[in-house]
C-alpha positions in Angstrom: -0.3 -23.2 -9.1 2.7 -25.2 -8.4 4.4 -26.8 -11.6 6.1 -30.2 -11.5 9.5 -28.6 -12.0 8.8 -26.4 -9.0 8.5 -29.4 -6.7 11.4 -29.9 -4.3 13.0 -33.2 -4.7 12.0 -34.3 -1.2 8.4 -33.4 -1.4 7.6 -36.4 -3.5 9.4 -38.6 -1.1 7.6 -41.1 1.3 10.1 -42.0 3.9 9.9 -45.4 5.6 6.8 -45.2 8.1 5.1 -42.1 6.5 1.6 -42.5 5.2 2.9 -40.8 1.9 4.2 -37.7 0.8 2.7 -34.4 1.9 0.1 -33.4 -0.6 -0.7 -29.7 -1.7 -4.2 -30.2 -0.4 -3.2 -31.1 3.2 -3.2 -28.8 6.2 -0.4 -28.7 8.9 -0.5 -28.1 12.5 2.3 -26.1 14.5 2.4 -26.2 18.2 2.6 -22.9 19.9 4.5 -23.5 23.1 4.4 -20.0 24.6 2.7 -16.6 24.3 5.7 -14.9 22.8 4.8 -16.8 19.5 1.7 -14.8 19.2 0.8 -11.3 18.2 -2.4 -9.4 17.9 -3.4 -9.0 14.4 -5.0 -5.9 12.9 -8.5 -7.1 13.5 -7.6 -8.1 17.2 -7.1 -11.8 16.4 -4.4 -14.1 17.4 -1.6 -14.4 14.9 1.7 -16.2 14.9 4.8 -14.1 15.0 8.1 -14.4 13.3 9.3 -16.2 16.5 7.5 -19.4 15.5 9.8 -19.7 12.6 13.4 -19.6 13.8 15.9 -19.3 11.0 17.9 -22.1 12.1 14.9 -24.5 11.8 14.1 -23.0 8.4 17.5 -23.7 7.2 17.7 -27.1 8.9 20.7 -26.3 11.0 21.9 -28.5 14.0 19.4 -31.3 12.9 16.3 -29.0 13.4 13.5 -28.1 11.1 10.1 -26.4 11.6 8.2 -29.3 13.0 4.6 -29.7 12.1 2.0 -32.6 12.4 -0.2 -33.4 9.5 -3.9 -32.9 10.0 -4.2 -36.8 9.5 -2.6 -37.2 13.0 -5.0 -39.1 15.3 -6.5 -36.7 17.8 -5.0 -38.5 20.9 -1.5 -38.2 19.4 -2.0 -34.7 18.5 -3.2 -33.9 22.0 -0.4 -35.8 23.7 2.2 -33.9 21.7 0.5 -30.6 22.2 0.5 -31.0 25.9 4.1 -32.0 26.0 5.1 -29.0 23.8 3.2 -26.4 25.8 5.0 -24.1 28.2 2.2 -22.0 29.2 0.6 -23.0 32.6 -2.7 -21.3 31.6 -2.9 -23.5 28.5 -2.1 -26.8 30.3 -5.7 -28.3 29.7 -6.1 -26.9 26.3 -2.8 -26.2 24.4 -2.6 -23.7 21.5 -1.9 -24.8 17.9 -1.8 -23.0 14.6 -3.0 -24.5 11.3 -2.1 -23.7 7.7 -2.4 -25.2 4.3 0.4 -26.7 2.4 -0.3 -25.2 -1.1 0.0 -21.7 0.3 3.2 -22.4 1.9 4.6 -24.0 -1.3 3.4 -20.8 -3.4 5.8 -18.5 -1.4 8.4 -17.3 -3.9 11.4 -14.9 -3.7 12.0 -11.9 -5.8 13.4 -14.1 -8.7 10.3 -16.2 -8.6 11.9 -19.3 -7.1 10.1 -21.3 -4.4 11.0 -20.3 -0.7 9.5 -23.3 1.2 9.3 -27.0 1.1 6.9 -29.2 3.2 8.2 -32.7 3.3 7.0 -36.0 5.0 9.4 -36.5 8.0 8.4 -39.3 10.5 10.2 -38.9 13.6 11.1 -40.9 16.8 11.7 -38.7 19.8 11.2 -38.6 23.4 7.5 -39.0 23.0 7.8 -42.0 20.7 7.2 -42.5 17.0 5.2 -40.2 14.9 4.7 -41.3 11.3 2.7 -38.1 10.5 5.3 -35.6 11.4 6.4 -33.2 8.7 9.1 -30.6 8.2 9.0 -27.1 6.7 12.3 -26.0 5.2 13.7 -23.3 3.0 14.0 -24.4 -0.5 17.5 -24.6 -2.2 19.6 -22.7 -3.0 20.1 -21.6 0.7 19.4 -17.9 1.3 22.0 -15.1 1.0 23.1 -14.5 4.5 23.4 -10.8 3.7 19.7 -10.6 2.9 18.6 -10.2 6.4 15.3 -8.2 5.6 14.3 -10.8 3.0 14.8 -13.7 5.6 12.7 -11.7 8.0 10.1 -11.1 5.5 9.8 -14.8 4.6 9.4 -15.8 8.1 6.5 -13.2 8.5 4.9 -14.3 5.4 5.1 -18.0 6.5 3.5 -16.9 9.9 0.8 -15.2 8.0 -0.2 -18.5 6.3 -1.1 -20.1 9.5 -4.5 -18.6 9.4 -6.1 -20.5 12.4 -4.5 -19.8 15.9 -6.4 -21.3 18.5 -6.7 -23.7 21.4 -6.7 -27.4 20.4 -10.4 -27.7 21.4 -11.0 -24.9 18.7 -11.8 -22.2 21.4 -10.4 -18.9 20.7 -7.3 -17.6 22.8 -8.2 -15.1 25.4 -5.3 -15.0 27.7 -2.2 -14.1 25.3 -1.3 -10.8 26.3 -1.6 -7.4 24.8 
């Protein structure tokens, strides 16, 4: 359970245009633009790889963040953005997305029992237009020790494992994602 003192300051913010702060009960959707973001799990199912969570995005470098949409996003907007982010020709008619719950992400802790991940409301206006239901996943402060490469990789792997549903936007399982 996340205690009030464990909440990242921005998690309770509702920036202008957002439908409100991102709640623990919400799920978020990550677009999967290419097959190299997917690995075969132990049971043969599609899972996200660490490639889905670049360090620069987690650390909010160069104005980037791990971009997700809240599940309250209208279906037409979700499909429009998924199609635009897709880079796999075989997924053109049914892009791939991954879904995960915010509460499990916010429960990731480091070896000193500090929160690792924040999920914040972050409405954007980009080349596709305004999206009020956009959110960002970021590393909690303090920033990671750059010498702790293994711990950073383990965090990316742990975050990937929390996106338990990786499938086509229609809900169909992925059948053409490699070996």
